[in-house]
N, C-alpha and C positions, 0 to 999 in steps of 0.2 A: 413453570417454565415461562420465561419472558420471551414472547414472540419477536419483539423488535430486535433484541440482542441476537437471537438465533438467525433472523433474517439478515441482519447486518453481517454476521459471521459468514453466512453462505455467499452473500454478495461480495464480501471482501475476498474470500477465497477465489471466486470466479474472476474478480478484477485482477488479482495477483497473477492468475494463469494467463489472462489476456495480456498483461504487461510483459510477462516472460516471453510469450509468443511474439509480441511486437519487438522486444529487445533482441530476441534470437534472429528475427528477420533482418533487423537493422545491422546486426554484427556479422551475419553470414551471407547476405545478399550482395551482389555486385552493382546494384543500382546506385545512382548518384544522390537521389532524394528519396525520402520516405514520408510523403505527406500523410498517408493513411496511418502508418505506424506511429508517427509523431503525434497525430491527432488522438489516436487511441491512448497513447501514454499521457496526453494532457487530460483526457477524460478520466483516466485512472487516478491521476493526481487530484482531480476535483473530488472524486469519491473518497480517496484517502483523507482529504481535508475535512470532508463531511464526517467521517468516522472520528477523526481527531477532535472535532468540535463536539460531537456527541459524547465522547469520553470525558472531555473537559466539563461539559454541562452537567453530566450525571455524577460528578464528584471524583472521577478518576483522573485527577489533575496531572499526575506524573506521566501516566500513559498518554494523555492528551498532548502535553508539552513535547514529549519525546516524539510523538507521531507527527506533530506540526514541524518539528525540527528536521525529521527525516524526509518529510515531503519536500521541504525547502532544499535540503541537500541533494536529493534526487533530481529535483527540477533544475538546480544550478548545474549539476554534473551531467545531466542528460545530453546537452548539445555537444559534449566532447566525445560521445559514444557514436561510432559509425562503422562502416565496413572495415574489416581488418583489425578492429579493436581486440586487443589481447586481454585475457581475464585479469592480468595483474595491473592494468592501468587504473589510475585513481578514479576516473569518471565511471568506469565500468564497475569497480568495487563499490563505489558509493551507491550506484543505482541498484545493484544486486543486494547490497546490504539493506537498503530501504525496502526492497521487495520482501526480503527475508523477515524484516521487522513486521511488515503488515501480514505476512503469513502467521507469525506469532500472535499478532493482534486478533486475527480471525479465530485462532484457537482460544485466546483469552475470552473473547466475546461468546464463544460456544460454551465455555465453562460458566461464564456469568449467566447464560441462559438456563443452564441446568441446575445451578445451585439453588438450594431452598431460600426463599425470602423470609426474613424475620419482620413481622409487623411490629411497629413501635406503638405500644400502648400509652395513652396519655395519662 
């Protein structure tokens, strides 16, 4: 078992939950500004970028590129999400789609952690 991949899977799952909670607060609260929630989402985006970079660096290029793309889409769409946002608005769908992607990535990382490693004999 690869401990780094399992650790990253668990952290990614926790970060997705944090982002969903922040997004829920932003869309259901009647406040005008959400500095704590927006900051939490920014921290989540940083972690998702770290995960994307690690995927890229460890040879999972497609997962890494898709992850970077979805972090970017989520970051661009996020400012359009606010109180009263309905689930069918583009910004909301993009943000939720990016979070769903990283939930999938957490599962993929967990699978990577549990799969047997093949050593390459020289």
